[in-house]
mmCIF file of the C-alpha atoms, coordinates in Angstrom:
data_MODEL
# 
_entry.id   MODEL 
# 
loop_
_atom_site.group_PDB 
_atom_site.id 
_atom_site.type_symbol 
_atom_site.label_atom_id 
_atom_site.label_alt_id 
_atom_site.label_comp_id 
_atom_site.label_asym_id 
_atom_site.label_entity_id 
_atom_site.label_seq_id 
_atom_site.pdbx_PDB_ins_code 
_atom_site.Cartn_x 
_atom_site.Cartn_y 
_atom_site.Cartn_z 
_atom_site.occupancy 
_atom_site.B_iso_or_equiv 
_atom_site.pdbx_formal_charge 
_atom_site.auth_seq_id 
_atom_site.auth_comp_id 
_atom_site.auth_asym_id 
_atom_site.auth_atom_id 
_atom_site.pdbx_PDB_model_num 
ATOM 1   C CA . MET A 1 1   ? -26.009 -27.005 11.511  1.00 0.00 ? 1   MET A CA 1 
ATOM 2   C CA . SER A 1 2   ? -25.820 -25.310 8.139   1.00 0.00 ? 2   SER A CA 1 
ATOM 3   C CA . THR A 1 3   ? -26.629 -21.953 9.751   1.00 0.00 ? 3   THR A CA 1 
ATOM 4   C CA . SER A 1 4   ? -23.532 -22.094 11.942  1.00 0.00 ? 4   SER A CA 1 
ATOM 5   C CA . VAL A 1 5   ? -21.364 -23.028 8.913   1.00 0.00 ? 5   VAL A CA 1 
ATOM 6   C CA . GLN A 1 6   ? -22.810 -20.076 6.984   1.00 0.00 ? 6   GLN A CA 1 
ATOM 7   C CA . GLN A 1 7   ? -22.083 -17.741 9.919   1.00 0.00 ? 7   GLN A CA 1 
ATOM 8   C CA . VAL A 1 8   ? -18.445 -18.931 10.143  1.00 0.00 ? 8   VAL A CA 1 
ATOM 9   C CA . TRP A 1 9   ? -18.060 -18.531 6.386   1.00 0.00 ? 9   TRP A CA 1 
ATOM 10  C CA . ALA A 1 10  ? -19.441 -14.991 6.581   1.00 0.00 ? 10  ALA A CA 1 
ATOM 11  C CA . LEU A 1 11  ? -17.007 -14.084 9.338   1.00 0.00 ? 11  LEU A CA 1 
ATOM 12  C CA . THR A 1 12  ? -13.920 -15.429 7.550   1.00 0.00 ? 12  THR A CA 1 
ATOM 13  C CA . THR A 1 13  ? -14.692 -14.217 4.033   1.00 0.00 ? 13  THR A CA 1 
ATOM 14  C CA . THR A 1 14  ? -13.466 -10.812 2.887   1.00 0.00 ? 14  THR A CA 1 
ATOM 15  C CA . VAL A 1 15  ? -15.888 -8.762  0.863   1.00 0.00 ? 15  VAL A CA 1 
ATOM 16  C CA . GLU A 1 16  ? -14.521 -6.934  -2.143  1.00 0.00 ? 16  GLU A CA 1 
ATOM 17  C CA . ARG A 1 17  ? -15.603 -3.246  -1.726  1.00 0.00 ? 17  ARG A CA 1 
ATOM 18  C CA . ARG A 1 18  ? -13.796 -1.796  -4.714  1.00 0.00 ? 18  ARG A CA 1 
ATOM 19  C CA . PHE A 1 19  ? -15.761 -0.761  -7.775  1.00 0.00 ? 19  PHE A CA 1 
ATOM 20  C CA . TYR A 1 20  ? -12.974 -1.932  -10.130 1.00 0.00 ? 20  TYR A CA 1 
ATOM 21  C CA . PRO A 1 21  ? -11.108 -5.255  -9.601  1.00 0.00 ? 21  PRO A CA 1 
ATOM 22  C CA . ARG A 1 22  ? -7.403  -5.028  -8.815  1.00 0.00 ? 22  ARG A CA 1 
ATOM 23  C CA . ILE A 1 23  ? -4.871  -6.739  -11.097 1.00 0.00 ? 23  ILE A CA 1 
ATOM 24  C CA . VAL A 1 24  ? -1.449  -7.864  -9.881  1.00 0.00 ? 24  VAL A CA 1 
ATOM 25  C CA . PRO A 1 25  ? 1.242   -7.519  -12.562 1.00 0.00 ? 25  PRO A CA 1 
ATOM 26  C CA . HIS A 1 26  ? 3.136   -10.703 -13.586 1.00 0.00 ? 26  HIS A CA 1 
ATOM 27  C CA . VAL A 1 27  ? 6.440   -8.797  -13.944 1.00 0.00 ? 27  VAL A CA 1 
ATOM 28  C CA . LEU A 1 28  ? 8.067   -6.039  -11.929 1.00 0.00 ? 28  LEU A CA 1 
ATOM 29  C CA . ILE A 1 29  ? 6.871   -2.614  -13.000 1.00 0.00 ? 29  ILE A CA 1 
ATOM 30  C CA . PHE A 1 30  ? 8.579   0.472   -11.612 1.00 0.00 ? 30  PHE A CA 1 
ATOM 31  C CA . VAL A 1 31  ? 6.624   3.742   -11.541 1.00 0.00 ? 31  VAL A CA 1 
ATOM 32  C CA . ALA A 1 32  ? 8.465   7.075   -11.768 1.00 0.00 ? 32  ALA A CA 1 
ATOM 33  C CA . PHE A 1 33  ? 7.011   10.012  -9.750  1.00 0.00 ? 33  PHE A CA 1 
ATOM 34  C CA . ASP A 1 34  ? 7.908   13.446  -11.203 1.00 0.00 ? 34  ASP A CA 1 
ATOM 35  C CA . GLU A 1 35  ? 11.290  11.966  -12.220 1.00 0.00 ? 35  GLU A CA 1 
ATOM 36  C CA . CYS A 1 36  ? 12.635  12.186  -8.642  1.00 0.00 ? 36  CYS A CA 1 
ATOM 37  C CA . LYS A 1 37  ? 11.022  9.240   -6.859  1.00 0.00 ? 37  LYS A CA 1 
ATOM 38  C CA . GLU A 1 38  ? 10.400  5.683   -7.896  1.00 0.00 ? 38  GLU A CA 1 
ATOM 39  C CA . GLY A 1 39  ? 7.963   3.068   -6.691  1.00 0.00 ? 39  GLY A CA 1 
ATOM 40  C CA . LEU A 1 40  ? 7.086   -0.575  -7.380  1.00 0.00 ? 40  LEU A CA 1 
ATOM 41  C CA . LEU A 1 41  ? 3.619   -1.213  -8.732  1.00 0.00 ? 41  LEU A CA 1 
ATOM 42  C CA . LEU A 1 42  ? 1.970   -3.888  -6.574  1.00 0.00 ? 42  LEU A CA 1 
ATOM 43  C CA . ASN A 1 43  ? -1.503  -3.847  -8.173  1.00 0.00 ? 43  ASN A CA 1 
ATOM 44  C CA . GLY A 1 44  ? -3.731  -1.635  -10.229 1.00 0.00 ? 44  GLY A CA 1 
ATOM 45  C CA . SER A 1 45  ? -7.246  -1.025  -11.483 1.00 0.00 ? 45  SER A CA 1 
ATOM 46  C CA . GLU A 1 46  ? -9.003  1.352   -13.838 1.00 0.00 ? 46  GLU A CA 1 
ATOM 47  C CA . ASN A 1 47  ? -8.841  4.213   -11.374 1.00 0.00 ? 47  ASN A CA 1 
ATOM 48  C CA . GLY A 1 48  ? -6.013  3.460   -8.913  1.00 0.00 ? 48  GLY A CA 1 
ATOM 49  C CA . LEU A 1 49  ? -2.686  1.835   -8.065  1.00 0.00 ? 49  LEU A CA 1 
ATOM 50  C CA . LEU A 1 50  ? -1.023  0.362   -4.992  1.00 0.00 ? 50  LEU A CA 1 
ATOM 51  C CA . VAL A 1 51  ? 2.672   1.182   -4.915  1.00 0.00 ? 51  VAL A CA 1 
ATOM 52  C CA . SER A 1 52  ? 5.575   0.463   -2.596  1.00 0.00 ? 52  SER A CA 1 
ATOM 53  C CA . THR A 1 53  ? 8.087   3.284   -2.276  1.00 0.00 ? 53  THR A CA 1 
ATOM 54  C CA . PRO A 1 54  ? 11.460  3.551   -0.526  1.00 0.00 ? 54  PRO A CA 1 
ATOM 55  C CA . THR A 1 55  ? 10.564  7.066   0.650   1.00 0.00 ? 55  THR A CA 1 
ATOM 56  C CA . GLU A 1 56  ? 7.285   8.352   2.052   1.00 0.00 ? 56  GLU A CA 1 
ATOM 57  C CA . LEU A 1 57  ? 4.671   9.879   -0.209  1.00 0.00 ? 57  LEU A CA 1 
ATOM 58  C CA . ARG A 1 58  ? 2.531   12.612  1.376   1.00 0.00 ? 58  ARG A CA 1 
ATOM 59  C CA . CYS A 1 59  ? -1.200  11.975  1.549   1.00 0.00 ? 59  CYS A CA 1 
ATOM 60  C CA . ASN A 1 60  ? -3.221  14.218  -0.810  1.00 0.00 ? 60  ASN A CA 1 
ATOM 61  C CA . SER A 1 61  ? -0.116  15.199  -2.761  1.00 0.00 ? 61  SER A CA 1 
ATOM 62  C CA . ALA A 1 62  ? -0.340  15.271  -6.520  1.00 0.00 ? 62  ALA A CA 1 
ATOM 63  C CA . ALA A 1 63  ? 2.283   14.052  -8.998  1.00 0.00 ? 63  ALA A CA 1 
ATOM 64  C CA . ARG A 1 64  ? 2.785   13.129  -12.601 1.00 0.00 ? 64  ARG A CA 1 
ATOM 65  C CA . ILE A 1 65  ? 3.824   9.487   -12.958 1.00 0.00 ? 65  ILE A CA 1 
ATOM 66  C CA . SER A 1 66  ? 5.315   7.469   -15.802 1.00 0.00 ? 66  SER A CA 1 
ATOM 67  C CA . ILE A 1 67  ? 4.409   3.782   -16.091 1.00 0.00 ? 67  ILE A CA 1 
ATOM 68  C CA . PRO A 1 68  ? 6.316   1.671   -18.639 1.00 0.00 ? 68  PRO A CA 1 
ATOM 69  C CA . LEU A 1 69  ? 3.994   -1.046  -19.981 1.00 0.00 ? 69  LEU A CA 1 
ATOM 70  C CA . ASN A 1 70  ? 5.070   -4.033  -22.052 1.00 0.00 ? 70  ASN A CA 1 
ATOM 71  C CA . GLY A 1 71  ? 4.149   -3.625  -25.721 1.00 0.00 ? 71  GLY A CA 1 
ATOM 72  C CA . LEU A 1 72  ? 3.931   0.188   -25.676 1.00 0.00 ? 72  LEU A CA 1 
ATOM 73  C CA . PRO A 1 73  ? 6.721   2.215   -27.239 1.00 0.00 ? 73  PRO A CA 1 
ATOM 74  C CA . GLU A 1 74  ? 6.398   5.002   -24.653 1.00 0.00 ? 74  GLU A CA 1 
ATOM 75  C CA . PRO A 1 75  ? 5.499   4.903   -20.976 1.00 0.00 ? 75  PRO A CA 1 
ATOM 76  C CA . VAL A 1 76  ? 1.949   5.964   -20.016 1.00 0.00 ? 76  VAL A CA 1 
ATOM 77  C CA . GLN A 1 77  ? 2.036   9.313   -18.228 1.00 0.00 ? 77  GLN A CA 1 
ATOM 78  C CA . VAL A 1 78  ? -0.785  10.344  -15.963 1.00 0.00 ? 78  VAL A CA 1 
ATOM 79  C CA . ASN A 1 79  ? -1.531  12.794  -13.136 1.00 0.00 ? 79  ASN A CA 1 
ATOM 80  C CA . VAL A 1 80  ? -2.242  11.136  -9.838  1.00 0.00 ? 80  VAL A CA 1 
ATOM 81  C CA . ARG A 1 81  ? -3.154  11.919  -6.245  1.00 0.00 ? 81  ARG A CA 1 
ATOM 82  C CA . VAL A 1 82  ? -1.958  10.024  -3.187  1.00 0.00 ? 82  VAL A CA 1 
ATOM 83  C CA . VAL A 1 83  ? -5.202  8.962   -1.462  1.00 0.00 ? 83  VAL A CA 1 
ATOM 84  C CA . TRP A 1 84  ? -3.542  7.226   1.491   1.00 0.00 ? 84  TRP A CA 1 
ATOM 85  C CA . ALA A 1 85  ? -0.041  6.427   2.610   1.00 0.00 ? 85  ALA A CA 1 
ATOM 86  C CA . SER A 1 86  ? 1.497   4.124   5.204   1.00 0.00 ? 86  SER A CA 1 
ATOM 87  C CA . GLU A 1 87  ? 4.865   5.401   6.342   1.00 0.00 ? 87  GLU A CA 1 
ATOM 88  C CA . ALA A 1 88  ? 5.597   2.233   8.355   1.00 0.00 ? 88  ALA A CA 1 
ATOM 89  C CA . ARG A 1 89  ? 4.939   -0.130  5.455   1.00 0.00 ? 89  ARG A CA 1 
ATOM 90  C CA . LYS A 1 90  ? 6.077   2.273   2.688   1.00 0.00 ? 90  LYS A CA 1 
ATOM 91  C CA . LEU A 1 91  ? 2.842   1.728   0.794   1.00 0.00 ? 91  LEU A CA 1 
ATOM 92  C CA . ALA A 1 92  ? 0.560   4.249   -0.936  1.00 0.00 ? 92  ALA A CA 1 
ATOM 93  C CA . GLY A 1 93  ? -2.815  4.169   -2.619  1.00 0.00 ? 93  GLY A CA 1 
ATOM 94  C CA . ILE A 1 94  ? -2.775  6.268   -5.784  1.00 0.00 ? 94  ILE A CA 1 
ATOM 95  C CA . GLN A 1 95  ? -5.785  7.652   -7.605  1.00 0.00 ? 95  GLN A CA 1 
ATOM 96  C CA . LEU A 1 96  ? -5.497  8.167   -11.399 1.00 0.00 ? 96  LEU A CA 1 
ATOM 97  C CA . LEU A 1 97  ? -6.800  11.648  -12.236 1.00 0.00 ? 97  LEU A CA 1 
ATOM 98  C CA . ASP A 1 98  ? -6.765  12.096  -15.987 1.00 0.00 ? 98  ASP A CA 1 
ATOM 99  C CA . LEU A 1 99  ? -6.430  8.687   -17.588 1.00 0.00 ? 99  LEU A CA 1 
ATOM 100 C CA . SER A 1 100 ? -8.033  8.714   -21.041 1.00 0.00 ? 100 SER A CA 1 
ATOM 101 C CA . GLU A 1 101 ? -10.169 5.950   -22.507 1.00 0.00 ? 101 GLU A CA 1 
ATOM 102 C CA . HIS A 1 102 ? -7.270  5.060   -24.859 1.00 0.00 ? 102 HIS A CA 1 
ATOM 103 C CA . GLU A 1 103 ? -4.756  4.752   -22.037 1.00 0.00 ? 103 GLU A CA 1 
# 
């Protein structure tokens, strides 16, 4: 009996495949792309972000983004690359390219 319960658990459990855990912000954080587009930060990790945007972002496009973070006097600015984008859902996976240890 325990074998069938283990099999059902294995089928219904999602496995985290990311190297870094994702963190969901507790407040709304808007990300500015090259000062002409804006997106809402849905979650983030040490090397990437999930953003929702009103306009489509092109896959493999590069941009410089600005992220205002609570407690910092200036927004963090970093170069990024759009790894994947969903036009239908207006979501994009963003890779951080040059984030320093300090940032």
